[in-house]
LOVO-629745 format. One record per atom (N, C-alpha, C, O, CB): residue in one letter; x, y, z; residue number from 1; atom name. Coordinates in steps of 0.02 Angstrom, whole numbers. Atoms other than C-alpha are relative to their C-alpha. Last residue first. Glycine has a CB too. Layout:
+----+--------+--------+--------+-----+----+
! aa !      X !      Y !      Z !   i ! at !
+----+--------+--------+--------+-----+----+
!  A !      X !      Y !      Z ! NUM ! CA !
...
+----+--------+--------+--------+-----+----+
***
This chain:
+----+--------+--------+--------+-----+----+
! aa !      X !      Y !      Z !   i ! at !
+----+--------+--------+--------+-----+----+
!  N !     59 !     33 !     27 ! 108 !  N !
!  N !    -45 !  -1597 !   -346 ! 108 ! CA !
!  N !     -6 !      7 !    -74 ! 108 !  C !
!  N !    -53 !    -18 !   -104 ! 108 !  O !
!  N !    -62 !     26 !     33 ! 108 ! CB !
!  A !      0 !     71 !    -21 ! 107 !  N !
!  A !    120 !  -1562 !   -258 ! 107 ! CA !
!  A !    -59 !    -37 !    -30 ! 107 !  C !
!  A !    -63 !    -98 !    -25 ! 107 !  O !
!  A !     -1 !     -6 !     76 ! 107 ! CB !
!  A !    -43 !     37 !     45 ! 106 !  N !
!  A !    135 !  -1398 !   -356 ! 106 ! CA !
!  A !     -1 !    -75 !     15 ! 106 !  C !
!  A !     11 !   -116 !    -29 ! 106 !  O !
!  A !     72 !     27 !      3 ! 106 ! CB !
!  L !     34 !      6 !     64 ! 105 !  N !
!  L !    -15 !  -1324 !   -264 ! 105 ! CA !
!  L !     41 !    -42 !    -49 ! 105 !  C !
!  L !     13 !    -79 !    -90 ! 105 !  O !
!  L !    -13 !     69 !    -30 ! 105 ! CB !
!  T !     63 !     36 !     -9 ! 104 !  N !
!  T !     56 !  -1357 !    -91 ! 104 ! CA !
!  T !    -35 !    -11 !    -67 ! 104 !  C !
!  T !    -59 !    -66 !    -80 ! 104 !  O !
!  T !    -47 !     39 !     48 ! 104 ! CB !
!  Q !    -14 !     70 !    -12 ! 103 !  N !
!  Q !    232 !  -1305 !   -141 ! 103 ! CA !
!  Q !    -64 !    -42 !      6 ! 103 !  C !
!  Q !    -68 !    -97 !    -21 ! 103 !  O !
!  Q !     42 !     -8 !     63 ! 103 ! CB !
!  A !    -32 !     26 !     60 ! 102 !  N !
!  A !    179 !  -1139 !   -217 ! 102 ! CA !
!  A !     13 !    -75 !      7 ! 102 !  C !
!  A !      1 !   -113 !    -40 ! 102 !  O !
!  A !     65 !     38 !    -16 ! 102 ! CB !
!  W !     51 !     12 !     50 ! 101 !  N !
!  W !     60 !  -1110 !    -72 ! 101 ! CA !
!  W !     29 !    -27 !    -65 ! 101 !  C !
!  W !     -1 !    -70 !    -97 ! 101 !  O !
!  W !    -37 !     64 !    -15 ! 101 ! CB !
!  F !     46 !     51 !    -25 ! 100 !  N !
!  F !    191 !  -1133 !     64 ! 100 ! CA !
!  F !    -51 !    -16 !    -54 ! 100 !  C !
!  F !    -64 !    -75 !    -68 ! 100 !  O !
!  F !    -36 !     25 !     64 ! 100 ! CB !
!  D !    -31 !     65 !     11 !  99 !  N !
!  D !    317 !  -1034 !    -40 !  99 ! CA !
!  D !    -45 !    -58 !     24 !  99 !  C !
!  D !    -47 !   -110 !     -8 !  99 !  O !
!  D !     67 !     -4 !     35 !  99 ! CB !
!  R !      8 !     18 !     71 !  98 !  N !
!  R !    200 !   -883 !    -45 !  98 ! CA !
!  R !     29 !    -70 !    -14 !  98 !  C !
!  R !      0 !   -108 !    -52 !  98 !  O !
!  R !     34 !     52 !    -45 !  98 ! CB !
!  N !    -63 !      0 !     37 !  97 !  N !
!  N !    194 !   -877 !    146 !  97 ! CA !
!  N !    -12 !    -25 !    -72 !  97 !  C !
!  N !    -43 !    -76 !    -83 !  97 !  O !
!  N !     52 !    -44 !     36 !  97 ! CB !
!  A !     -3 !    -66 !     32 !  96 !  N !
!  A !     33 !   -831 !    236 !  96 ! CA !
!  A !     62 !      7 !    -43 !  96 !  C !
!  A !     76 !     62 !    -67 !  96 !  O !
!  A !     -2 !     55 !     53 !  96 ! CB !
!  V !     33 !      3 !     65 !  95 !  N !
!  V !      5 !  -1016 !    272 !  95 ! CA !
!  V !     -2 !     67 !    -35 !  95 !  C !
!  V !    -29 !     72 !    -90 !  95 !  O !
!  V !    -71 !    -26 !      9 !  95 ! CB !
!  K !    -40 !     41 !     46 !  94 !  N !
!  K !    136 !  -1017 !    410 !  94 ! CA !
!  K !    -32 !     -2 !    -69 !  94 !  C !
!  K !      4 !     -9 !   -119 !  94 !  O !
!  K !      7 !    -72 !     28 !  94 ! CB !
!  E !    -37 !    -44 !     45 !  93 !  N !
!  E !     39 !   -874 !    490 !  93 ! CA !
!  E !     46 !    -38 !    -47 !  93 !  C !
!  E !     71 !    -10 !    -96 !  93 !  O !
!  E !     40 !     50 !     40 !  93 ! CB !
!  A !     27 !      6 !     67 !  92 !  N !
!  A !    -79 !  -1007 !    562 !  92 ! CA !
!  A !     37 !     44 !    -50 !  92 !  C !
!  A !     27 !     38 !   -110 !  92 !  O !
!  A !    -74 !     19 !      0 !  92 ! CB !
!  D !    -32 !     56 !     35 !  91 !  N !
!  D !     31 !  -1020 !    716 !  91 ! CA !
!  D !    -24 !     -7 !    -72 !  91 !  C !
!  D !     11 !    -36 !   -114 !  91 !  O !
!  D !    -13 !    -64 !     37 !  91 ! CB !
!  G !    -30 !     51 !    -43 !  90 !  N !
!  G !    -27 !   -847 !    771 !  90 ! CA !
!  G !     36 !    -54 !    -41 !  90 !  C !
!  G !     71 !    -39 !    -89 !  90 !  O !
!  G !    -52 !    -33 !     43 !  90 ! CB !
!  G !    -41 !    -22 !    -56 !  89 !  N !
!  G !   -132 !   -751 !    645 !  89 ! CA !
!  G !     29 !    -59 !     38 !  89 !  C !
!  G !     11 !   -116 !     26 !  89 !  O !
!  G !    -41 !     43 !     47 !  89 ! CB !
!  V !    -12 !     51 !    -50 !  88 !  N !
!  V !   -217 !   -769 !    477 !  88 ! CA !
!  V !     44 !     28 !     55 !  88 !  C !
!  V !     78 !     79 !     46 !  88 !  O !
!  V !     33 !    -63 !    -31 !  88 ! CB !
!  K !    -23 !    -33 !    -60 !  87 !  N !
!  K !   -295 !   -656 !    345 !  87 ! CA !
!  K !      7 !    -54 !     54 !  87 !  C !
!  K !    -42 !    -88 !     69 !  87 !  O !
!  K !    -48 !     58 !     23 !  87 ! CB !
!  G !     28 !     12 !    -65 !  86 !  N !
!  G !   -330 !   -713 !    170 !  86 ! CA !
!  G !     31 !     42 !     55 !  86 !  C !
!  G !     71 !     87 !     43 !  86 !  O !
!  G !      7 !    -72 !     18 !  86 ! CB !
!  S !      1 !    -60 !    -41 !  85 !  N !
!  S !   -290 !   -725 !    -12 !  85 ! CA !
!  S !    -29 !    -17 !     68 !  85 !  C !
!  S !    -66 !    -66 !     76 !  85 !  O !
!  S !    -40 !     57 !    -34 !  85 ! CB !
!  V !      5 !     20 !    -70 !  84 !  N !
!  V !   -242 !   -860 !   -136 !  84 ! CA !
!  V !      3 !     63 !     41 !  84 !  C !
!  V !     51 !    101 !     36 !  84 !  O !
!  V !     56 !    -51 !     21 !  84 ! CB !
!  T !    -12 !    -56 !    -45 !  83 !  N !
!  T !   -275 !   -820 !   -318 !  83 ! CA !
!  T !    -13 !    -25 !     70 !  83 !  C !
!  T !    -68 !    -48 !     86 !  83 !  O !
!  T !    -45 !     61 !    -18 !  83 ! CB !
!  V !     25 !     11 !    -68 !  82 !  N !
!  V !   -256 !   -971 !   -431 !  82 ! CA !
!  V !     19 !     60 !     42 !  82 !  C !
!  V !     78 !     74 !     50 !  82 !  O !
!  V !     28 !    -67 !     31 !  82 ! CB !
!  N !    -28 !    -48 !    -48 !  81 !  N !
!  N !   -238 !   -941 !   -618 !  81 ! CA !
!  N !    -33 !    -14 !     67 !  81 !  C !
!  N !    -94 !    -20 !     72 !  81 !  O !
!  N !    -13 !     75 !    -23 !  81 ! CB !
!  T !     44 !    -31 !    -50 !  80 !  N !
!  T !   -277 !  -1096 !   -719 !  80 ! CA !
!  T !     39 !     48 !     43 !  80 !  C !
!  T !     93 !     33 !     68 !  80 !  O !
!  T !    -33 !    -55 !     43 !  80 ! CB !
!  G !     10 !     33 !    -64 !  79 !  N !
!  G !   -197 !  -1160 !   -878 !  79 ! CA !
!  G !    -48 !     37 !     45 !  79 !  C !
!  G !    -96 !     67 !     21 !  79 !  O !
!  G !     66 !     -9 !     36 !  79 ! CB !
!  G !    -24 !     68 !     -1 !  78 !  N !
!  G !   -135 !  -1113 !  -1050 !  78 ! CA !
!  G !     -9 !    -37 !     65 !  78 !  C !
!  G !     24 !    -88 !     76 !  78 !  O !
!  G !     71 !     -1 !    -18 !  78 ! CB !
!  D !    -35 !     19 !     61 !  77 !  N !
!  D !   -154 !   -926 !  -1026 !  77 ! CA !
!  D !     28 !    -71 !      7 !  77 !  C !
!  D !     78 !    -82 !     42 !  77 !  O !
!  D !     57 !     49 !    -15 !  77 ! CB !
!  G !    -57 !    -42 !     17 !  76 !  N !
!  G !   -276 !   -911 !   -882 !  76 ! CA !
!  G !     31 !    -24 !    -65 !  76 !  C !
!  G !      4 !    -69 !    -98 !  76 !  O !
!  G !     52 !      1 !     56 !  76 ! CB !
!  A !    -37 !     20 !     60 !  75 !  N !
!  A !   -446 !   -977 !   -831 !  75 ! CA !
!  A !     55 !     50 !    -14 !  75 !  C !
!  A !     46 !    111 !     -9 !  75 !  O !
!  A !    -47 !     -6 !    -60 !  75 ! CB !
!  S !     25 !    -30 !     62 !  74 !  N !
!  S !   -498 !   -937 !   -653 !  74 ! CA !
!  S !     44 !    -21 !    -59 !  74 !  C !
!  S !    103 !    -39 !    -50 !  74 !  O !
!  S !     -1 !     78 !      6 !  74 ! CB !
!  F !    -25 !     32 !     60 !  73 !  N !
!  F !   -484 !  -1022 !   -483 !  73 ! CA !
!  F !    -31 !     33 !    -61 !  73 !  C !
!  F !    -92 !     40 !    -65 !  73 !  O !
!  F !    -14 !    -76 !      1 !  73 ! CB !
!  S !     44 !    -12 !     57 !  72 !  N !
!  S !   -506 !   -928 !   -319 !  72 ! CA !
!  S !     34 !    -26 !    -63 !  72 !  C !
!  S !     94 !    -14 !    -74 !  72 !  O !
!  S !    -17 !     77 !     -8 !  72 ! CB !
!  L !    -34 !     16 !     63 !  71 !  N !
!  L !   -428 !   -990 !   -157 !  71 ! CA !
!  L !    -51 !     10 !    -55 !  71 !  C !
!  L !   -106 !    -19 !    -52 !  71 !  O !
!  L !     28 !    -73 !      0 !  71 ! CB !
!  K !     40 !     16 !     59 !  70 !  N !
!  K !   -491 !   -907 !      2 !  70 ! CA !
!  K !     45 !    -14 !    -60 !  70 !  C !
!  K !     93 !     22 !    -72 !  70 !  O !
!  K !    -49 !     59 !    -17 !  70 ! CB !
!  V !    -42 !      9 !     60 !  69 !  N !
!  V !   -416 !   -903 !    176 !  69 ! CA !
!  V !    -46 !    -19 !    -57 !  69 !  C !
!  V !    -91 !    -61 !    -49 !  69 !  O !
!  V !     56 !    -54 !     11 !  69 ! CB !
!  A !     29 !     39 !     55 !  68 !  N !
!  A !   -502 !   -838 !    332 !  68 ! CA !
!  A !     51 !     -5 !    -56 !  68 !  C !
!  A !     96 !     37 !    -61 !  68 !  O !
!  A !    -66 !     32 !    -26 !  68 ! CB !
!  E !    -47 !     46 !     32 !  67 !  N !
!  E !   -464 !   -753 !    498 !  67 ! CA !
!  E !    -36 !    -43 !    -52 !  67 !  C !
!  E !    -88 !    -73 !    -37 !  67 !  O !
!  E !     35 !    -45 !     52 !  67 ! CB !
!  G !      6 !      2 !     72 !  66 !  N !
!  G !   -588 !   -613 !    529 !  66 ! CA !
!  G !     49 !    -46 !    -35 !  66 !  C !
!  G !     62 !    -39 !    -95 !  66 !  O !
!  G !     10 !     68 !    -27 !  66 ! CB !
!  G !    -55 !    -38 !     30 !  65 !  N !
!  G !   -539 !   -570 !    707 !  65 ! CA !
!  G !      1 !     -2 !    -76 !  65 !  C !
!  G !     42 !     31 !   -108 !  65 !  O !
!  G !     65 !    -26 !     25 !  65 ! CB !
!  V !     19 !    -71 !     -5 !  64 !  N !
!  V !   -710 !   -631 !    765 !  64 ! CA !
!  V !     54 !     45 !    -32 !  64 !  C !
!  V !     38 !     98 !    -59 !  64 !  O !
!  V !    -10 !     19 !     74 !  64 ! CB !
!  V !     58 !    -12 !     44 !  63 !  N !
!  V !   -668 !   -804 !    700 !  63 ! CA !
!  V !    -19 !     73 !      1 !  63 !  C !
!  V !    -29 !    103 !    -52 !  63 !  O !
!  V !    -60 !    -44 !     23 !  63 ! CB !
!  R !    -22 !      6 !     69 !  62 !  N !
!  R !   -492 !   -805 !    776 !  62 ! CA !
!  R !    -58 !     15 !    -48 !  62 !  C !
!  R !    -48 !     48 !    -99 !  62 !  O !
!  R !     27 !    -70 !    -14 !  62 ! CB !
!  F !    -42 !    -58 !     15 !  61 !  N !
!  F !   -555 !   -739 !    944 !  61 ! CA !
!  F !     23 !     -1 !    -73 !  61 !  C !
!  F !     23 !     50 !   -106 !  61 !  O !
!  F !     62 !      2 !     47 !  61 ! CB !
!  L !     46 !    -56 !     10 !  60 !  N !
!  L !   -692 !   -871 !    945 !  60 ! CA !
!  L !     39 !     63 !    -19 !  60 !  C !
!  L !     17 !    101 !    -62 !  60 !  O !
!  L !    -42 !     12 !     63 !  60 ! CB !
!  A !     32 !     11 !     66 !  59 !  N !
!  A !   -562 !  -1009 !    922 !  59 ! CA !
!  A !    -47 !     58 !    -16 !  59 !  C !
!  A !    -49 !     82 !    -73 !  59 !  O !
!  A !    -39 !    -66 !     -1 !  59 ! CB !
!  A !    -51 !    -11 !     51 !  58 !  N !
!  A !   -459 !   -939 !   1067 !  58 ! CA !
!  A !    -30 !     -8 !    -70 !  58 !  C !
!  A !    -15 !     32 !   -115 !  58 !  O !
!  A !     59 !    -49 !      9 !  58 ! CB !
!  L !    -13 !    -72 !      3 !  57 !  N !
!  L !   -614 !   -925 !   1177 !  57 ! CA !
!  L !     53 !     16 !    -53 !  57 !  C !
!  L !     46 !     67 !    -88 !  57 !  O !
!  L !     24 !     25 !     69 !  57 ! CB !
!  L !     49 !    -33 !     43 !  56 !  N !
!  L !   -665 !  -1102 !   1133 !  56 ! CA !
!  L !     13 !     75 !     -6 !  56 !  C !
!  L !      0 !    104 !    -59 !  56 !  O !
!  L !    -69 !    -11 !     27 !  56 ! CB !
!  P !     51 !    -37 !    -38 !  55 !  N !
!  P !   -508 !  -1175 !   1208 !  55 ! CA !
!  P !    -45 !     40 !    -47 !  55 !  C !
!  P !    -21 !     70 !    -95 !  55 !  O !
!  P !     34 !     46 !     51 !  55 ! CB !
!  W !    -13 !    -21 !    -68 !  54 !  N !
!  W !   -533 !  -1303 !   1136 !  54 ! CA !
!  W !     66 !     36 !      3 !  54 !  C !
!  W !    113 !      9 !    -28 !  54 !  O !
!  W !     -1 !    -60 !     49 !  54 ! CB !
!  S !    -41 !     46 !    -41 !  53 !  N !
!  S !   -582 !  -1312 !    955 !  53 ! CA !
!  S !      7 !     28 !     71 !  53 !  C !
!  S !    -14 !     84 !     85 !  53 !  O !
!  S !     69 !    -11 !    -32 !  53 ! CB !
!  W !     21 !     -9 !    -70 !  52 !  N !
!  W !   -697 !  -1238 !    824 !  52 ! CA !
!  W !     38 !    -52 !     40 !  52 !  C !
!  W !     34 !   -111 !     26 !  52 !  O !
!  W !    -78 !     -8 !      9 !  52 ! CB !
!  Q !     38 !     55 !    -29 !  51 !  N !
!  Q !   -598 !  -1241 !    663 !  51 ! CA !
!  Q !    -22 !     21 !     70 !  51 !  C !
!  Q !     11 !     60 !    104 !  51 !  O !
!  Q !     43 !    -65 !      3 !  51 ! CB !
!  P !    -28 !     36 !    -58 !  50 !  N !
!  P !   -543 !  -1075 !    588 !  50 ! CA !
!  P !    -47 !    -56 !     24 !  50 !  C !
!  P !   -108 !    -48 !     22 !  50 !  O !
!  P !     14 !     48 !     57 !  50 ! CB !
!  R !     10 !    -38 !    -62 !  49 !  N !
!  R !   -615 !  -1032 !    417 !  49 ! CA !
!  R !     30 !    -40 !     57 !  49 !  C !
!  R !     41 !   -100 !     50 !  49 !  O !
!  R !    -76 !     16 !     13 !  49 ! CB !
!  F !    -17 !     33 !    -63 !  48 !  N !
!  F !   -573 !  -1092 !    240 !  48 ! CA !
!  F !     -9 !     49 !     58 !  48 !  C !
!  F !      5 !    108 !     52 !  48 !  O !
!  F !     72 !    -26 !     -2 !  48 ! CB !
!  S !     -8 !    -46 !    -56 !  47 !  N !
!  S !   -649 !  -1043 !     73 !  47 ! CA !
!  S !     11 !    -39 !     65 !  47 !  C !
!  S !    -23 !    -88 !     78 !  47 !  O !
!  S !    -61 !     47 !      7 !  47 ! CB !
!  L !      0 !     38 !    -63 !  46 !  N !
!  L !   -631 !  -1138 !    -91 !  46 ! CA !
!  L !     13 !     51 !     55 !  46 !  C !
!  L !     58 !     93 !     49 !  46 !  O !
!  L !     54 !    -58 !      0 !  46 ! CB !
!  S !    -37 !    -19 !    -60 !  45 !  N !
!  S !   -671 !  -1054 !   -256 !  45 ! CA !
!  S !     -8 !    -49 !     57 !  45 !  C !
!  S !    -56 !    -88 !     60 !  45 !  O !
!  S !    -23 !     69 !     22 !  45 ! CB !
!  N !    -67 !    -29 !     13 !  44 !  N !
!  N !   -726 !  -1070 !   -438 !  44 ! CA !
!  N !     37 !     22 !     63 !  44 !  C !
!  N !     84 !     62 !     58 !  44 !  O !
!  N !     -7 !     59 !    -45 !  44 ! CB !
!  A !    -30 !     21 !     63 !  43 !  N !
!  A !   -880 !  -1182 !   -446 !  43 ! CA !
!  A !     70 !     27 !    -12 !  43 !  C !
!  A !    108 !     -2 !    -50 !  43 !  O !
!  A !    -44 !     22 !    -57 !  43 ! CB !
!  D !     45 !     -8 !     57 !  42 !  N !
!  D !   -922 !  -1160 !   -263 !  42 ! CA !
!  D !     39 !    -18 !    -63 !  42 !  C !
!  D !     93 !    -46 !    -59 !  42 !  O !
!  D !    -29 !     72 !     -4 !  42 ! CB !
!  Q !    -30 !     10 !     66 !  41 !  N !
!  Q !   -845 !  -1209 !    -99 !  41 ! CA !
!  Q !    -53 !     13 !    -51 !  41 !  C !
!  Q !   -112 !     -1 !    -41 !  41 !  O !
!  Q !     30 !    -73 !     -7 !  41 ! CB !
!  S !     44 !     -1 !     58 !  40 !  N !
!  S !   -877 !  -1165 !     81 !  40 ! CA !
!  S !     39 !    -12 !    -64 !  40 !  C !
!  S !    100 !     -2 !    -67 !  40 !  O !
!  S !    -37 !     68 !     -4 !  40 ! CB !
!  A !     64 !    -30 !    -20 !  39 !  N !
!  A !   -809 !  -1180 !    257 !  39 ! CA !
!  A !    -49 !      3 !    -57 !  39 !  C !
!  A !   -110 !     -3 !    -47 !  39 !  O !
!  A !     12 !     70 !     28 !  39 ! CB !
!  L !     33 !    -23 !     61 !  38 !  N !
!  L !   -663 !  -1299 !    225 !  38 ! CA !
!  L !    -70 !     25 !     20 !  38 !  C !
!  L !   -111 !    -15 !     43 !  38 !  O !
!  L !     -4 !    -58 !    -54 !  38 ! CB !
!  R !     43 !     48 !     33 !  37 !  N !
!  R !   -583 !  -1308 !    396 !  37 ! CA !
!  R !    -28 !     30 !    -64 !  37 !  C !
!  R !    -33 !     91 !    -71 !  37 !  O !
!  R !    -56 !    -23 !     47 !  37 ! CB !
!  M !     56 !    -30 !     36 !  36 !  N !
!  M !   -438 !  -1215 !    477 !  36 ! CA !
!  M !    -37 !    -55 !    -36 !  36 !  C !
!  M !     -8 !   -107 !    -53 !  36 !  O !
!  M !     24 !     55 !    -50 !  36 ! CB !
!  K !     61 !     17 !    -38 !  35 !  N !
!  K !   -314 !  -1274 !    609 !  35 ! CA !
!  K !    -61 !     36 !    -29 !  35 !  C !
!  K !   -100 !     67 !      6 !  35 !  O !
!  K !      9 !     20 !     74 !  35 ! CB !
!  A !     32 !    -61 !    -24 !  34 !  N !
!  A !   -175 !  -1181 !    516 !  34 ! CA !
!  A !    -62 !    -12 !     43 !  34 !  C !
!  A !    -94 !     35 !     66 !  34 !  O !
!  A !    -19 !     42 !    -59 !  34 ! CB !
!  T !    -45 !    -57 !     -7 !  33 !  N !
!  T !    -48 !  -1316 !    475 !  33 ! CA !
!  T !    -32 !     60 !     34 !  33 !  C !
!  T !      0 !     93 !     75 !  33 !  O !
!  T !     26 !     20 !    -66 !  33 ! CB !
!  Q !    -60 !     14 !    -38 !  32 !  N !
!  Q !   -143 !  -1479 !    500 !  32 ! CA !
!  Q !     41 !     62 !     17 !  32 !  C !
!  Q !     63 !     71 !     73 !  32 !  O !
!  Q !     43 !    -48 !    -37 !  32 ! CB !
!  K !     20 !     30 !    -64 !  31 !  N !
!  K !   -318 !  -1427 !    446 !  31 ! CA !
!  K !     62 !    -10 !     44 !  31 !  C !
!  K !     60 !      7 !    103 !  31 !  O !
!  K !    -36 !    -67 !    -11 !  31 ! CB !
!  M !     29 !    -54 !    -40 !  30 !  N !
!  M !   -254 !  -1311 !    309 !  30 ! CA !
!  M !    -20 !    -26 !     69 !  30 !  C !
!  M !    -12 !     10 !    119 !  30 !  O !
!  M !    -61 !     31 !    -35 !  30 ! CB !
!  Q !    -54 !    -46 !    -19 !  29 !  N !
!  Q !   -141 !  -1447 !    240 !  29 ! CA !
!  Q !    -26 !     55 !     46 !  29 !  C !
!  Q !      6 !     72 !     96 !  29 !  O !
!  Q !     33 !     31 !    -62 !  29 ! CB !
!  E !    -40 !     34 !    -50 !  28 !  N !
!  E !   -286 !  -1572 !    241 !  28 ! CA !
!  E !     58 !     44 !     25 !  28 !  C !
!  E !     71 !     46 !     85 !  28 !  O !
!  E !     28 !    -66 !    -28 !  28 ! CB !
!  A !     41 !      6 !    -60 !  27 !  N !
!  A !   -403 !  -1452 !    151 !  27 ! CA !
!  A !     40 !    -33 !     56 !  27 !  C !
!  A !     37 !    -11 !    114 !  27 !  O !
!  A !    -64 !    -40 !    -14 !  27 ! CB !
!  V !      1 !    -66 !    -31 !  26 !  N !
!  V !   -266 !  -1410 !     26 !  26 ! CA !
!  V !    -39 !     -2 !     65 !  26 !  C !
!  V !    -19 !     27 !    115 !  26 !  O !
!  V !    -29 !     53 !    -48 !  26 ! CB !
!  A !    -66 !    -14 !    -27 !  25 !  N !
!  A !   -236 !  -1594 !    -12 !  25 ! CA !
!  A !      3 !     67 !     36 !  25 !  C !
!  A !     33 !     73 !     89 !  25 !  O !
!  A !     52 !     -2 !    -56 !  25 ! CB !
!  G !    -15 !     44 !    -57 !  24 !  N !
!  G !   -420 !  -1633 !    -32 !  24 ! CA !
!  G !     66 !     16 !     33 !  24 !  C !
!  G !     71 !     19 !     95 !  24 !  O !
!  G !     -1 !    -72 !    -22 !  24 ! CB !
!  Q !     46 !    -11 !    -56 !  23 !  N !
!  Q !   -460 !  -1482 !   -142 !  23 ! CA !
!  Q !     17 !    -42 !     61 !  23 !  C !
!  Q !     23 !    -15 !    116 !  23 !  O !
!  Q !    -71 !    -16 !    -22 !  23 ! CB !
!  V !    -33 !    -24 !    -61 !  22 !  N !
!  V !   -304 !  -1489 !   -251 !  22 ! CA !
!  V !    -45 !      3 !     61 !  22 !  C !
!  V !    -20 !     12 !    117 !  22 !  O !
!  V !     28 !     68 !    -13 !  22 ! CB !
!  R !    -63 !     32 !    -13 !  21 !  N !
!  R !   -359 !  -1596 !   -399 !  21 ! CA !
!  R !     29 !     20 !     68 !  21 !  C !
!  R !     58 !    -21 !    103 !  21 !  O !
!  R !     50 !     17 !    -54 !  21 ! CB !
!  A !     14 !     69 !    -21 !  20 !  N !
!  A !   -542 !  -1542 !   -398 !  20 ! CA !
!  A !     65 !    -35 !     21 !  20 !  C !
!  A !     64 !    -75 !     69 !  20 !  O !
!  A !    -34 !    -39 !    -56 !  20 ! CB !
!  Q !     34 !     -3 !    -65 !  19 !  N !
!  Q !   -492 !  -1358 !   -403 !  19 ! CA !
!  Q !    -12 !    -71 !     27 !  19 !  C !
!  Q !      1 !    -84 !     86 !  19 !  O !
!  Q !    -66 !     38 !     -6 !  19 ! CB !
!  A !    -49 !    -22 !    -50 !  18 !  N !
!  A !   -367 !  -1387 !   -543 !  18 ! CA !
!  A !    -31 !      0 !     69 !  18 !  C !
!  A !      0 !    -24 !    117 !  18 !  O !
!  A !     27 !     69 !    -18 !  18 ! CB !
!  E !    -47 !     56 !    -12 !  17 !  N !
!  E !   -493 !  -1487 !   -645 !  17 ! CA !
!  E !     50 !     17 !     54 !  17 !  C !
!  E !     64 !    -24 !     98 !  17 !  O !
!  E !     37 !    -17 !    -65 !  17 ! CB !
!  A !     37 !     53 !    -34 !  16 !  N !
!  A !   -629 !  -1354 !   -625 !  16 ! CA !
!  A !     46 !    -59 !     16 !  16 !  C !
!  A !     42 !    -88 !     70 !  16 !  O !
!  A !    -59 !    -23 !    -43 !  16 ! CB !
!  P !     14 !    -18 !    -70 !  15 !  N !
!  P !   -507 !  -1213 !   -667 !  15 ! CA !
!  P !    -36 !    -56 !     38 !  15 !  C !
!  P !    -19 !    -69 !     96 !  15 !  O !
!  P !    -42 !     63 !      2 !  15 ! CB !
!  S !     55 !    -47 !     -5 !  14 !  N !
!  S !   -446 !  -1303 !   -824 !  14 ! CA !
!  S !    -12 !     17 !     74 !  14 !  C !
!  S !     10 !    -20 !    118 !  14 !  O !
!  S !    -65 !    -30 !    -32 !  14 ! CB !
!  G !     68 !     26 !      3 !  13 !  N !
!  G !   -276 !  -1384 !   -829 !  13 ! CA !
!  G !    -52 !     54 !      6 !  13 !  C !
!  G !    -37 !    113 !     16 !  13 !  O !
!  G !    -10 !    -51 !     54 !  13 ! CB !
!  P !     23 !     26 !     64 !  12 !  N !
!  P !   -101 !  -1332 !   -774 !  12 ! CA !
!  P !    -73 !    -24 !      5 !  12 !  C !
!  P !    -97 !    -39 !     59 !  12 !  O !
!  P !     45 !    -58 !    -24 !  12 ! CB !
!  M !      1 !     73 !      2 !  11 !  N !
!  M !    -78 !  -1224 !   -620 !  11 ! CA !
!  M !    -20 !    -22 !    -70 !  11 !  C !
!  M !    -54 !     15 !   -105 !  11 !  O !
!  M !    -48 !    -29 !     54 !  11 ! CB !
!  S !     31 !     33 !     58 !  10 !  N !
!  S !    -39 !  -1041 !   -590 !  10 ! CA !
!  S !      8 !    -75 !      6 !  10 !  C !
!  S !     53 !   -101 !     38 !  10 !  O !
!  S !     30 !     25 !    -65 !  10 ! CB !
!  L !    -39 !     58 !     22 !   9 !  N !
!  L !     -6 !   -929 !   -441 !   9 ! CA !
!  L !    -34 !    -31 !    -60 !   9 !  C !
!  L !    -90 !    -11 !    -78 !   9 !  O !
!  L !      9 !    -52 !     58 !   9 ! CB !
!  D !     26 !     26 !     63 !   8 !  N !
!  D !    -68 !   -757 !   -387 !   8 ! CA !
!  D !     48 !    -54 !    -23 !   8 !  C !
!  D !    108 !    -42 !    -33 !   8 !  O !
!  D !     -8 !     56 !    -54 !   8 ! CB !
!  Y !    -49 !     24 !     50 !   7 !  N !
!  Y !    -36 !   -717 !   -205 !   7 ! CA !
!  Y !    -37 !    -24 !    -62 !   7 !  C !
!  Y !    -92 !    -51 !    -57 !   7 !  O !
!  Y !     44 !    -56 !     30 !   7 ! CB !
!  S !     32 !     15 !     63 !   6 !  N !
!  S !   -129 !   -617 !    -72 !   6 ! CA !
!  S !     54 !    -19 !    -51 !   6 !  C !
!  S !    103 !     18 !    -60 !   6 !  O !
!  S !    -42 !     61 !    -25 !   6 ! CB !
!  F !    -42 !     19 !     57 !   5 !  N !
!  F !    -87 !   -593 !    111 !   5 ! CA !
!  F !    -42 !    -11 !    -62 !   5 !  C !
!  F !   -103 !    -22 !    -57 !   5 !  O !
!  F !     40 !    -64 !     17 !   5 ! CB !
!  S !     37 !      7 !     62 !   4 !  N !
!  S !   -153 !   -519 !    273 !   4 ! CA !
!  S !     48 !    -18 !    -56 !   4 !  C !
!  S !    106 !      2 !    -55 !   4 !  O !
!  S !    -40 !     64 !    -17 !   4 ! CB !
!  Q !    -37 !    -19 !     60 !   3 !  N !
!  Q !    -63 !   -549 !    438 !   3 ! CA !
!  Q !    -44 !    -13 !    -61 !   3 !  C !
!  Q !    -71 !    -68 !    -69 !   3 !  O !
!  Q !     67 !    -39 !     -5 !   3 ! CB !
!  S !     16 !     34 !     62 !   2 !  N !
!  S !   -152 !   -553 !    605 !   2 ! CA !
!  S !     39 !     28 !    -59 !   2 !  C !
!  S !     56 !     87 !    -60 !   2 !  O !
!  S !    -75 !      5 !    -14 !   2 ! CB !
!  M !     18 !    -47 !     53 !   1 !  N !
!  M !    -73 !   -495 !    766 !   1 ! CA !
!  M !    -11 !    -39 !    -65 !   1 !  C !
!  M !     30 !    -82 !    -83 !   1 !  O !
!  M !     55 !     54 !     -8 !   1 ! CB !
+----+--------+--------+--------+-----+----+
***
C-alpha cells in the first residue's frame, strides 16, 4: 500500500544555491533508499520516479501506482523553504518520514 506525504522544511541560502547543494546527495539517497532516479529538474524543483529494474513487473507496478517524490524550492524568511511531497510504497516508505528529509537536507 502506498503512503502519501508532504513536509515543509527550511534551509539556508537562496533557492538556487540550496537546490544545487543538495541535488547530488538527495539523488544518491533516493537511489539507495527508495530505488528512485532523478526524473526531472527545473529552476525550482527536483522530481524522482522509480528506477526500472528487475523484476520489471514490480517496477511497472510502482510507476503505474503513481510513486513519485518532488522537492520544491522557494524563497523564505532568511533562507529557502523546501516542500517535499510524494507517494511511495514498500521499502521506499522509508523516505516518507519527516526525519529522513530533515537529516538528508541538514547534511548538506
